[in-house]
Structure formats: structure tokens, C-alpha cells
C-alpha positions as CSV (number, residue, x, y, z in Angstrom):
1,M,5.6,-0.9,-11.4
2,S,3.6,-3.8,-12.7
3,T,0.7,-5.0,-10.4
4,N,0.7,-8.6,-9.5
5,H,-2.4,-9.6,-7.6
6,E,-0.5,-12.5,-5.9
7,E,2.2,-10.2,-4.6
8,L,-0.2,-7.5,-3.6
9,A,-2.2,-10.0,-1.6
10,R,1.1,-11.5,0.0
11,L,2.2,-8.0,0.9
12,A,-1.3,-7.1,2.3
13,K,-1.2,-10.2,4.5
14,T,2.2,-9.8,5.7
15,L,1.5,-6.1,6.6
16,H,-1.7,-7.2,8.4
17,Q,0.1,-9.8,10.4
18,Q,2.6,-7.2,11.6
19,M,-0.2,-4.7,12.5
20,I,-2.0,-7.3,14.7
21,G,1.3,-8.4,16.2
22,E,1.5,-12.2,15.2
23,E,4.2,-13.8,17.2
24,N,5.9,-15.8,14.4
25,M,6.6,-12.7,12.3
26,S,10.2,-11.3,12.5
27,T,9.9,-8.4,10.3
28,N,11.7,-5.2,11.8
29,H,10.5,-1.7,11.5
30,E,12.6,-1.1,8.3
31,E,11.2,-4.1,6.6
32,L,7.6,-3.0,7.6
33,A,8.2,0.5,6.2
34,Q,9.5,-1.1,3.0
35,L,6.5,-3.5,2.7
36,T,4.2,-0.6,3.3
37,K,5.8,1.5,0.5
38,M,5.7,-1.5,-2.0
39,L,2.2,-2.1,-1.1
40,N,1.0,1.6,-1.5
41,E,3.0,1.8,-4.9
42,Q,1.1,-1.3,-6.2
43,I,-2.1,0.1,-5.1
44,I,-1.5,3.5,-6.6
45,D,-0.4,1.7,-10.0
46,E,-3.4,-0.4,-10.0
47,F,-5.7,2.5,-9.1
48,R,-4.4,4.6,-12.1
49,A,-4.4,1.7,-14.5
50,N,-8.0,0.6,-13.7
51,G,-9.9,3.7,-13.4
52,G,-10.0,3.9,-9.6
53,K,-10.5,0.2,-9.0
54,V,-8.1,-2.0,-6.9
55,G,-8.6,-5.8,-7.5
56,N,-7.7,-7.2,-4.1
57,F,-10.1,-4.9,-2.3
58,P,-13.6,-5.7,-4.1
59,G,-16.2,-3.1,-3.3
60,A,-13.7,-0.9,-1.4
61,K,-13.5,2.8,-2.3
62,F,-10.1,4.4,-2.7
63,L,-8.8,7.9,-3.2
64,L,-5.3,9.0,-3.8
65,L,-4.3,11.8,-1.6
66,H,-1.8,14.3,-3.0
67,T,0.4,16.3,-0.5
68,R,3.8,18.0,-0.2
69,G,6.2,17.5,2.4
70,A,6.2,20.6,4.9
71,R,10.0,21.0,4.7
72,S,11.0,19.3,1.7
73,N,8.1,20.4,-0.6
74,Q,8.4,17.1,-2.2
75,P,5.3,15.7,-3.8
76,R,3.8,12.6,-2.1
77,T,0.8,10.4,-3.0
78,T,-0.9,8.1,-0.5
79,P,-3.8,5.6,-1.2
80,L,-6.6,6.1,1.2
81,R,-9.3,3.6,1.5
82,Y,-12.8,4.8,2.7
């Protein structure tokens, strides 16, 4: 997935608006989950492409957490900001 800074910023803004509960947002839980997944995928792609730097979060430190599902044993990668 190619990282587009404008798209990443739009997804982050939409996700933030959902998290703070802005009244004019009509996104349901499935759409919110999809937005989160898309944002995480773009952050992971940018992190890997730029040696650990994510452009829309200047000065922020990220790590990629690699885990496996307890039942499925499927690998998962989650970006964490610290």
C-alpha cells in the first residue's frame, strides 16, 4: 500500500473525531474499524519505507509490535507510538 500523506492525515483526523465523539460524524463501528486498519497499514508501510520515521507525526517515536493470535496463531503487526 502506497502512503499518501493527505490520505493518512484525513484518516487520522476522522479517527480522532470518532474517538472524541464529535456529533456530526456518522461513522458506524465497522467503518471505524476499517479506518483504524487502513491508518495502521499506512503507518506500518511508511515506517518500513522510511527507516522508522512516520511523516505526519513529526518527532513521535513508533515501534512495530509483532504478536500472534492466541487461537489462530496468525501473525499481527501493530504500530505503537510512544
